[in-house]
Jmol script that loads the backbone (N, CA, C; Angstrom):
load data "model"
ATOM      1  N   MET A   1      28.503-176.876  47.145  1.00  0.00           N
ATOM      2  CA  MET A   1      29.229-175.771  46.552  1.00  0.00           C
ATOM      3  C   MET A   1      30.132-176.210  45.410  1.00  0.00           C
ATOM      4  N   ALA A   2      30.634-177.431  45.491  1.00  0.00           N
ATOM      5  CA  ALA A   2      31.530-177.902  44.446  1.00  0.00           C
ATOM      6  C   ALA A   2      30.838-177.926  43.096  1.00  0.00           C
ATOM      7  N   GLY A   3      29.538-178.248  43.100  1.00  0.00           N
ATOM      8  CA  GLY A   3      28.791-178.276  41.849  1.00  0.00           C
ATOM      9  C   GLY A   3      28.683-176.897  41.221  1.00  0.00           C
ATOM     10  N   SER A   4      28.480-175.875  42.056  1.00  0.00           N
ATOM     11  CA  SER A   4      28.354-174.528  41.509  1.00  0.00           C
ATOM     12  C   SER A   4      29.690-174.021  40.967  1.00  0.00           C
ATOM     13  N   ALA A   5      30.779-174.384  41.613  1.00  0.00           N
ATOM     14  CA  ALA A   5      32.102-173.984  41.112  1.00  0.00           C
ATOM     15  C   ALA A   5      32.371-174.650  39.771  1.00  0.00           C
ATOM     16  N   HIS A   6      31.931-175.904  39.635  1.00  0.00           N
ATOM     17  CA  HIS A   6      32.130-176.617  38.368  1.00  0.00           C
ATOM     18  C   HIS A   6      31.324-175.953  37.251  1.00  0.00           C
ATOM     19  N   SER A   7      30.064-175.597  37.531  1.00  0.00           N
ATOM     20  CA  SER A   7      29.242-174.966  36.506  1.00  0.00           C
ATOM     21  C   SER A   7      29.753-173.560  36.189  1.00  0.00           C
ATOM     22  N   GLU A   8      30.309-172.860  37.176  1.00  0.00           N
ATOM     23  CA  GLU A   8      30.897-171.542  36.909  1.00  0.00           C
ATOM     24  C   GLU A   8      32.083-171.669  35.966  1.00  0.00           C
ATOM     25  N   GLY A   9      32.869-172.721  36.116  1.00  0.00           N
ATOM     26  CA  GLY A   9      34.008-172.941  35.226  1.00  0.00           C
ATOM     27  C   GLY A   9      33.562-173.123  33.791  1.00  0.00           C
ATOM     28  N   ARG A  10      32.508-173.907  33.587  1.00  0.00           N
ATOM     29  CA  ARG A  10      31.997-174.114  32.229  1.00  0.00           C
ATOM     30  C   ARG A  10      31.381-172.831  31.686  1.00  0.00           C
ATOM     31  N   PHE A  11      30.685-172.091  32.540  1.00  0.00           N
ATOM     32  CA  PHE A  11      30.032-170.864  32.114  1.00  0.00           C
ATOM     33  C   PHE A  11      31.055-169.833  31.658  1.00  0.00           C
ATOM     34  N   SER A  12      32.193-169.783  32.334  1.00  0.00           N
ATOM     35  CA  SER A  12      33.213-168.806  31.964  1.00  0.00           C
ATOM     36  C   SER A  12      33.846-169.127  30.612  1.00  0.00           C
ATOM     37  N   GLU A  13      33.671-170.359  30.139  1.00  0.00           N
ATOM     38  CA  GLU A  13      34.219-170.746  28.836  1.00  0.00           C
ATOM     39  C   GLU A  13      33.290-170.376  27.687  1.00  0.00           C
ATOM     40  N   VAL A  14      32.040-170.012  27.983  1.00  0.00           N
ATOM     41  CA  VAL A  14      31.064-169.684  26.946  1.00  0.00           C
ATOM     42  C   VAL A  14      31.406-168.326  26.349  1.00  0.00           C
ATOM     43  N   GLN A  15      31.433-168.271  25.032  1.00  0.00           N
ATOM     44  CA  GLN A  15      31.663-167.016  24.326  1.00  0.00           C
ATOM     45  C   GLN A  15      30.315-166.465  23.886  1.00  0.00           C
ATOM     46  N   PHE A  16      30.017-165.242  24.287  1.00  0.00           N
ATOM     47  CA  PHE A  16      28.760-164.612  23.909  1.00  0.00           C
ATOM     48  C   PHE A  16      29.003-163.637  22.769  1.00  0.00           C
ATOM     49  N   LEU A  17      28.061-163.620  21.832  1.00  0.00           N
ATOM     50  CA  LEU A  17      28.143-162.754  20.667  1.00  0.00           C
ATOM     51  C   LEU A  17      27.000-161.751  20.685  1.00  0.00           C
ATOM     52  N   THR A  18      27.245-160.582  20.131  1.00  0.00           N
ATOM     53  CA  THR A  18      26.177-159.597  19.977  1.00  0.00           C
ATOM     54  C   THR A  18      25.321-159.995  18.780  1.00  0.00           C
ATOM     55  N   VAL A  19      24.159-159.378  18.670  1.00  0.00           N
ATOM     56  CA  VAL A  19      23.277-159.640  17.529  1.00  0.00           C
ATOM     57  C   VAL A  19      23.988-159.279  16.232  1.00  0.00           C
ATOM     58  N   ALA A  20      24.724-158.182  16.230  1.00  0.00           N
ATOM     59  CA  ALA A  20      25.453-157.775  15.020  1.00  0.00           C
ATOM     60  C   ALA A  20      26.516-158.808  14.645  1.00  0.00           C
ATOM     61  N   GLU A  21      27.207-159.357  15.648  1.00  0.00           N
ATOM     62  CA  GLU A  21      28.221-160.372  15.368  1.00  0.00           C
ATOM     63  C   GLU A  21      27.590-161.645  14.825  1.00  0.00           C
ATOM     64  N   VAL A  22      26.443-162.029  15.385  1.00  0.00           N
ATOM     65  CA  VAL A  22      25.741-163.220  14.893  1.00  0.00           C
ATOM     66  C   VAL A  22      25.290-162.996  13.461  1.00  0.00           C
ATOM     67  N   ALA A  23      24.746-161.818  13.189  1.00  0.00           N
ATOM     68  CA  ALA A  23      24.296-161.495  11.837  1.00  0.00           C
ATOM     69  C   ALA A  23      25.453-161.583  10.845  1.00  0.00           C
ATOM     70  N   GLY A  24      26.603-161.075  11.226  1.00  0.00           N
ATOM     71  CA  GLY A  24      27.774-161.149  10.354  1.00  0.00           C
ATOM     72  C   GLY A  24      28.244-162.574  10.141  1.00  0.00           C
ATOM     73  N   LEU A  25      28.245-163.348  11.214  1.00  0.00           N
ATOM     74  CA  LEU A  25      28.673-164.740  11.128  1.00  0.00           C
ATOM     75  C   LEU A  25      27.749-165.559  10.232  1.00  0.00           C
ATOM     76  N   MET A  26      26.443-165.308  10.362  1.00  0.00           N
ATOM     77  CA  MET A  26      25.451-166.055   9.592  1.00  0.00           C
ATOM     78  C   MET A  26      25.175-165.423   8.227  1.00  0.00           C
ATOM     79  N   ARG A  27      25.696-164.214   8.025  1.00  0.00           N
ATOM     80  CA  ARG A  27      25.474-163.449   6.795  1.00  0.00           C
ATOM     81  C   ARG A  27      23.983-163.215   6.533  1.00  0.00           C
ATOM     82  N   VAL A  28      23.320-162.733   7.591  1.00  0.00           N
ATOM     83  CA  VAL A  28      21.912-162.334   7.514  1.00  0.00           C
ATOM     84  C   VAL A  28      21.796-160.966   8.170  1.00  0.00           C
ATOM     85  N   SER A  29      20.608-160.389   8.111  1.00  0.00           N
ATOM     86  CA  SER A  29      20.412-159.081   8.740  1.00  0.00           C
ATOM     87  C   SER A  29      20.232-159.237  10.248  1.00  0.00           C
ATOM     88  N   LYS A  30      20.426-158.142  10.964  1.00  0.00           N
ATOM     89  CA  LYS A  30      20.201-158.156  12.407  1.00  0.00           C
ATOM     90  C   LYS A  30      18.737-158.473  12.703  1.00  0.00           C
ATOM     91  N   MET A  31      17.831-157.997  11.871  1.00  0.00           N
ATOM     92  CA  MET A  31      16.403-158.269  12.071  1.00  0.00           C
ATOM     93  C   MET A  31      16.123-159.771  12.003  1.00  0.00           C
ATOM     94  N   THR A  32      16.793-160.479  11.123  1.00  0.00           N
ATOM     95  CA  THR A  32      16.625-161.931  11.045  1.00  0.00           C
ATOM     96  C   THR A  32      17.074-162.588  12.337  1.00  0.00           C
ATOM     97  N   VAL A  33      18.174-162.124  12.895  1.00  0.00           N
ATOM     98  CA  VAL A  33      18.654-162.675  14.166  1.00  0.00           C
ATOM     99  C   VAL A  33      17.638-162.387  15.265  1.00  0.00           C
ATOM    100  N   TYR A  34      17.115-161.169  15.323  1.00  0.00           N
ATOM    101  CA  TYR A  34      16.096-160.839  16.321  1.00  0.00           C
ATOM    102  C   TYR A  34      14.874-161.746  16.175  1.00  0.00           C
ATOM    103  N   ARG A  35      14.466-162.013  14.943  1.00  0.00           N
ATOM    104  CA  ARG A  35      13.311-162.895  14.729  1.00  0.00           C
ATOM    105  C   ARG A  35      13.595-164.304  15.244  1.00  0.00           C
ATOM    106  N   LEU A  36      14.798-164.813  14.987  1.00  0.00           N
ATOM    107  CA  LEU A  36      15.178-166.138  15.466  1.00  0.00           C
ATOM    108  C   LEU A  36      15.191-166.190  16.996  1.00  0.00           C
ATOM    109  N   VAL A  37      15.683-165.128  17.620  1.00  0.00           N
ATOM    110  CA  VAL A  37      15.731-165.066  19.084  1.00  0.00           C
ATOM    111  C   VAL A  37      14.311-165.016  19.649  1.00  0.00           C
ATOM    112  N   HIS A  38      13.478-164.137  19.101  1.00  0.00           N
ATOM    113  CA  HIS A  38      12.120-163.977  19.626  1.00  0.00           C
ATOM    114  C   HIS A  38      11.260-165.213  19.392  1.00  0.00           C
ATOM    115  N   SER A  39      11.517-165.955  18.329  1.00  0.00           N
ATOM    116  CA  SER A  39      10.741-167.173  18.062  1.00  0.00           C
ATOM    117  C   SER A  39      11.237-168.358  18.887  1.00  0.00           C
ATOM    118  N   GLY A  40      12.402-168.204  19.511  1.00  0.00           N
ATOM    119  CA  GLY A  40      12.954-169.300  20.313  1.00  0.00           C
ATOM    120  C   GLY A  40      13.828-170.257  19.526  1.00  0.00           C
ATOM    121  N   GLU A  41      14.022-169.993  18.238  1.00  0.00           N
ATOM    122  CA  GLU A  41      14.857-170.864  17.411  1.00  0.00           C
ATOM    123  C   GLU A  41      16.340-170.706  17.726  1.00  0.00           C
ATOM    124  N   LEU A  42      16.707-169.561  18.268  1.00  0.00           N
ATOM    125  CA  LEU A  42      18.090-169.273  18.613  1.00  0.00           C
ATOM    126  C   LEU A  42      18.137-168.822  20.075  1.00  0.00           C
ATOM    127  N   THR A  43      18.898-169.524  20.868  1.00  0.00           N
ATOM    128  CA  THR A  43      19.015-169.218  22.297  1.00  0.00           C
ATOM    129  C   THR A  43      19.759-167.907  22.502  1.00  0.00           C
ATOM    130  N   ALA A  44      19.247-167.086  23.412  1.00  0.00           N
ATOM    131  CA  ALA A  44      19.898-165.816  23.728  1.00  0.00           C
ATOM    132  C   ALA A  44      19.612-165.447  25.173  1.00  0.00           C
ATOM    133  N   VAL A  45      20.471-164.598  25.692  1.00  0.00           N
ATOM    134  CA  VAL A  45      20.323-164.072  27.041  1.00  0.00           C
ATOM    135  C   VAL A  45      20.113-162.569  26.919  1.00  0.00           C
ATOM    136  N   ARG A  46      19.132-162.072  27.642  1.00  0.00           N
ATOM    137  CA  ARG A  46      18.893-160.634  27.609  1.00  0.00           C
ATOM    138  C   ARG A  46      19.777-159.956  28.647  1.00  0.00           C
ATOM    139  N   VAL A  47      20.521-158.960  28.217  1.00  0.00           N
ATOM    140  CA  VAL A  47      21.383-158.178  29.099  1.00  0.00           C
ATOM    141  C   VAL A  47      20.946-156.726  28.947  1.00  0.00           C
ATOM    142  N   GLY A  48      20.215-156.242  29.928  1.00  0.00           N
ATOM    143  CA  GLY A  48      19.657-154.898  29.802  1.00  0.00           C
ATOM    144  C   GLY A  48      18.658-154.867  28.667  1.00  0.00           C
ATOM    145  N   ARG A  49      18.901-154.014  27.699  1.00  0.00           N
ATOM    146  CA  ARG A  49      18.002-153.908  26.548  1.00  0.00           C
ATOM    147  C   ARG A  49      18.510-154.670  25.329  1.00  0.00           C
ATOM    148  N   SER A  50      19.649-155.337  25.458  1.00  0.00           N
ATOM    149  CA  SER A  50      20.211-156.049  24.311  1.00  0.00           C
ATOM    150  C   SER A  50      20.266-157.547  24.577  1.00  0.00           C
ATOM    151  N   PHE A  51      20.605-158.287  23.552  1.00  0.00           N
ATOM    152  CA  PHE A  51      20.715-159.730  23.642  1.00  0.00           C
ATOM    153  C   PHE A  51      22.158-160.154  23.421  1.00  0.00           C
ATOM    154  N   ARG A  52      22.520-161.250  24.060  1.00  0.00           N
ATOM    155  CA  ARG A  52      23.801-161.904  23.809  1.00  0.00           C
ATOM    156  C   ARG A  52      23.498-163.363  23.485  1.00  0.00           C
ATOM    157  N   VAL A  53      24.145-163.862  22.452  1.00  0.00           N
ATOM    158  CA  VAL A  53      23.885-165.217  21.975  1.00  0.00           C
ATOM    159  C   VAL A  53      25.127-166.064  22.223  1.00  0.00           C
ATOM    160  N   PRO A  54      24.966-167.204  22.902  1.00  0.00           N
ATOM    161  CA  PRO A  54      26.127-168.086  23.078  1.00  0.00           C
ATOM    162  C   PRO A  54      26.606-168.586  21.715  1.00  0.00           C
ATOM    163  N   GLU A  55      27.907-168.548  21.512  1.00  0.00           N
ATOM    164  CA  GLU A  55      28.464-168.954  20.222  1.00  0.00           C
ATOM    165  C   GLU A  55      28.058-170.378  19.863  1.00  0.00           C
ATOM    166  N   HIS A  56      28.024-171.268  20.855  1.00  0.00           N
ATOM    167  CA  HIS A  56      27.659-172.659  20.567  1.00  0.00           C
ATOM    168  C   HIS A  56      26.216-172.758  20.066  1.00  0.00           C
ATOM    169  N   ALA A  57      25.340-171.829  20.466  1.00  0.00           N
ATOM    170  CA  ALA A  57      23.952-171.840  19.999  1.00  0.00           C
ATOM    171  C   ALA A  57      23.880-171.494  18.509  1.00  0.00           C
ATOM    172  N   VAL A  58      24.730-170.594  18.076  1.00  0.00           N
ATOM    173  CA  VAL A  58      24.777-170.234  16.651  1.00  0.00           C
ATOM    174  C   VAL A  58      25.234-171.428  15.829  1.00  0.00           C
ATOM    175  N   HIS A  59      26.293-172.096  16.285  1.00  0.00           N
ATOM    176  CA  HIS A  59      26.799-173.267  15.560  1.00  0.00           C
ATOM    177  C   HIS A  59      25.764-174.385  15.536  1.00  0.00           C
ATOM    178  N   ALA A  60      25.058-174.592  16.647  1.00  0.00           N
ATOM    179  CA  ALA A  60      24.026-175.632  16.709  1.00  0.00           C
ATOM    180  C   ALA A  60      22.878-175.300  15.753  1.00  0.00           C
ATOM    181  N   TYR A  61      22.465-174.035  15.721  1.00  0.00           N
ATOM    182  CA  TYR A  61      21.390-173.632  14.826  1.00  0.00           C
ATOM    183  C   TYR A  61      21.781-173.872  13.362  1.00  0.00           C
ATOM    184  N   LEU A  62      22.982-173.456  12.999  1.00  0.00           N
ATOM    185  CA  LEU A  62      23.434-173.630  11.620  1.00  0.00           C
ATOM    186  C   LEU A  62      23.581-175.107  11.258  1.00  0.00           C
ATOM    187  N   ARG A  63      24.096-175.899  12.190  1.00  0.00           N
ATOM    188  CA  ARG A  63      24.227-177.346  11.947  1.00  0.00           C
ATOM    189  C   ARG A  63      22.854-177.974  11.728  1.00  0.00           C
ATOM    190  N   ASP A  64      21.891-177.630  12.582  1.00  0.00           N
ATOM    191  CA  ASP A  64      20.534-178.174  12.440  1.00  0.00           C
ATOM    192  C   ASP A  64      19.884-177.715  11.145  1.00  0.00           C
ATOM    193  N   ALA A  65      20.058-176.456  10.796  1.00  0.00           N
ATOM    194  CA  ALA A  65      19.484-175.918   9.555  1.00  0.00           C
ATOM    195  C   ALA A  65      20.096-176.615   8.352  1.00  0.00           C
ATOM    196  N   PHE A  66      21.388-176.874   8.399  1.00  0.00           N
ATOM    197  CA  PHE A  66      22.063-177.559   7.301  1.00  0.00           C
ATOM    198  C   PHE A  66      21.538-178.992   7.160  1.00  0.00           C
ATOM    199  N   GLN A  67      21.365-179.671   8.277  1.00  0.00           N
ATOM    200  CA  GLN A  67      20.864-181.058   8.247  1.00  0.00           C
ATOM    201  C   GLN A  67      19.425-181.106   7.742  1.00  0.00           C
ATOM    202  N   ARG A  68      18.611-180.119   8.089  1.00  0.00           N
ATOM    203  CA  ARG A  68      17.216-180.090   7.613  1.00  0.00           C
ATOM    204  C   ARG A  68      17.156-179.873   6.104  1.00  0.00           C
ATOM    205  N   SER A  69      18.111-179.113   5.570  1.00  0.00           N
ATOM    206  CA  SER A  69      18.079-178.800   4.144  1.00  0.00           C
ATOM    207  C   SER A  69      18.708-179.907   3.291  1.00  0.00           C
ATOM    208  N   ALA A  70      19.465-180.777   3.933  1.00  0.00           N
ATOM    209  CA  ALA A  70      20.154-181.838   3.173  1.00  0.00           C
ATOM    210  C   ALA A  70      19.242-182.995   2.859  1.00  0.00           C
TER     211      ALA A  70
END
end "model"
wireframe off; spacefill off
backbone 0.3
color backbone group
């Protein structure tokens, strides 16, 4: 049980963003974010009919994209 309590603590620290928030942060359209999610390039969790993207996944995607372009 101690392991699950530890993982719950880390999980509660994760900030989830809506597709619209990710689009604004990345300065792209919502459709672009949906394409990234559906292709697996951007990690997301489905909640009902919508998606939530962990903030750290957005930063990781942008960091990787920046390194690929450099």
